[in-house]
N, C-alpha and C positions, 0 to 999 in steps of 0.2 A: 114300634120304636121303643128301646129300652128307656125307662125312667131314670131319674137322678140316682135313686137308691141302687138300682142295678149297675149303673155307670160307675159308682163309687166302689161297689163291691168288686166289679171286674177290675178296676184300677188297683185295689189292694191285692187281688190275686196275681196280677202281672208283676207288681212290685215285689211280692214275697218270694217269687221265683228267682229273682236276681239280686235282691239285697237282703242280707240277713237282718232280721229285726224289723222289717218293713211290714209284716203282717200285723193285723190289729192285736193289741195287747189284751190280756185278760180284763174282764170287766172291773176287777178291783184296782187295776193299775191306772195311774193318771197318764193321759196321752194329750200332747199338744194339739193334735187333730188339725182341722183346716182353720186357717186364719181367714175368717170370713170378711166380706167387704166392709161391714160396719166396724169391725174391730180394727182393721187396718186404716179405715177412714178416721176413726177416732184418734189413732196415733198420729196420723198426718196433721189433724187439727190441733192436737196437744203440742206437737213440735212447733207448728206455726204460732201458736199462742205464746209459747215459751220464749220465742224470738221476737215477739210483738210485731209480727208482720201481718199485713192485711191480705185478703184474697188477691187483690189486685197486684200487690207487690210480689207474691209468690208466682202469680200467673206471668208477670213481666220477667222474673228471674228464670222461670222454667221454660218459657216459650209456649206454655199451654194456655188455652182459653180460660178465662175466669170461670165460666160455667163448668168446665171439666174439673177444675180444682175443687169447686163447690160440691159437685155431684160426688166426687171421690171422697171428700170429707164426710158426706152424708150417707156413704155406703150405697149409692144408687148405681154406680158403675164399677165393674172389675177393671183394674188397671193392667195394661200390658207391661212387660219388663221395661220397655223403652220409657214409658211414662213414669214408672216408679223411679227409674234412674234420674229422670229429669227433675222430679220432685225432690229426691234426695239431694241433688246438687243445689237446687233452689234453697233448701232448708239447711244446707251444709251439714248433712248427717249421712253416715253409711246406710244405703237403702236397706241392708240387712236388718237394721234395727227396727224397721217397720213390720218385720215378720217375727220378731223375738218377743216372747212373753216378758212381763214386767220383771220377774225374778231372775230370768236369764240375762236381761239387760243389766241388772244390778250386779249380778256375779261378774259379768264381763267388765263393768266399770271398776269393780274392786280388784280385778286381776291386774290392772296397770298395763304393763308392757310385757306380755308373756313371750317367751321364746317359741313356743308351739301351742296350738289349740286343737284339740280332738273333738270331733262331733260323732254322734251316733244317729244314723238316719231316722230311727224311730222317734227320737226326741226333737226332731226339727219340725216346726209348723209348716204346713202346706198352703198354697194359695192357688185358688182355682179360677180360671177364666173360661170362656166358652170354648177356647181352642186348646189350652194347655192346663196342666196342673203341675206346679213346680215348687220345689223346696230350695231355699237359699242356704248354703252350708257355711260353717265356720264363721258365723257372724260376730263371735266374741273376739276375733283377731282385730286389733285396731289398725286403722289406716291401710286397709288391704288395697293392693294394686291389681288384684285379680278378683273376680266375682264367680266362685264355683256354684253350680246349682245342678239338681237332678230334675228332669222334666218328663212328664207323661204326655204324649202327643195324641190328643183326641181328634184334631182337625184331619179331614180327609181330602179336602179340595182347597185350591187357592181362594175360591169364592167364599169359603168360610170366614175369611178375614175381610174387614172393612178397609184395612190399609196394611201396607207392609211395615215390618218393624226395622228400625235401623238406630244404631247408637254409635258414637265414635269409638274407634279402637278395633280390635280384632277378636275373633271368637274361634275357640276349639270345641269340637264336638265328637263324641264317640257313642255309638249305639250300643245299649246294653241288651235290649231285646227288641224283636220285631224288625221292620224295615222302614226307613225314612227317606223322603225326598225333600231337599232344601231347594226352594225356588227363589231366584233373584230377580229384582226389578229390571235388570238389564237383559233378561231373557235367558241367562244361563241357569243351569240346574245340576244338581248332583244327587245321586242315590246311594245310600249306605245301608248295608246289612249289619247283622250282629258282629260287634267288635271291629267294624270298620270305622274310620275316623276321617275328619276333614277339618281344615283350618282356612278361615276366610276373613275378608274385610267386612266387619260388621257395620261399617258406614254405608255399605250398599243395602238398600231395602231388601228384606228377605222374609220368608215364612217357612215353617217346618209342617209337613203333612205326613201322616201315617199311611203306609202302603200295606199294613198288616191287618189281619181280621181283628185282632185286639189292639188297643192303643200301644204304640211303640214307646220305648223309654230310652232316654239319653242322658248322658252326663255332659255338661257344658261348662266351659270356663271362659268368661269374658274379661277382657282387659283393655 
């Protein structure tokens, strides 16, 4: 079984084939890299402290268990997209901010109300769970009504997940490389190949699994 280093190397190879600038930069260049569990957890804790909220209050607002919020703050667990959204709403912040470096957040705040925001994939921090590795895009745009992201799908079977993912709204997805199956809790499923797309009710529990030899890659927009 490939180790973590091989897994990340393979992921970079997949990304570099379909997204310009996704390959690892030269050693002399600064790279945002992975937003680790501890780093994101520290940002969640800082946001909670700034709002003078207790763990119990955040748990009540988010619908998550107190233990989940606590473990997330300590970097003991990787959060699914759904749980990050729930925490973002509870803390009244754009969940994208949890994945932005401090200087990028300051630049976004200084920009005020821009007409347009441009992102370069290589400059966006990535966040890794056991099933996915994803990058949330265009975090500098204030008050977004859509959440665009690029995800690498490492999961191979539904049993790789402890629970399905669901969040209010709708979701658009297009496969950039590989082949993906989206499984829904109501028993439905859809398979997508390269450049095939789907649009679905994200309030229905769902998971993505890769059908490819390498991790599949998708671009997704949630609203």
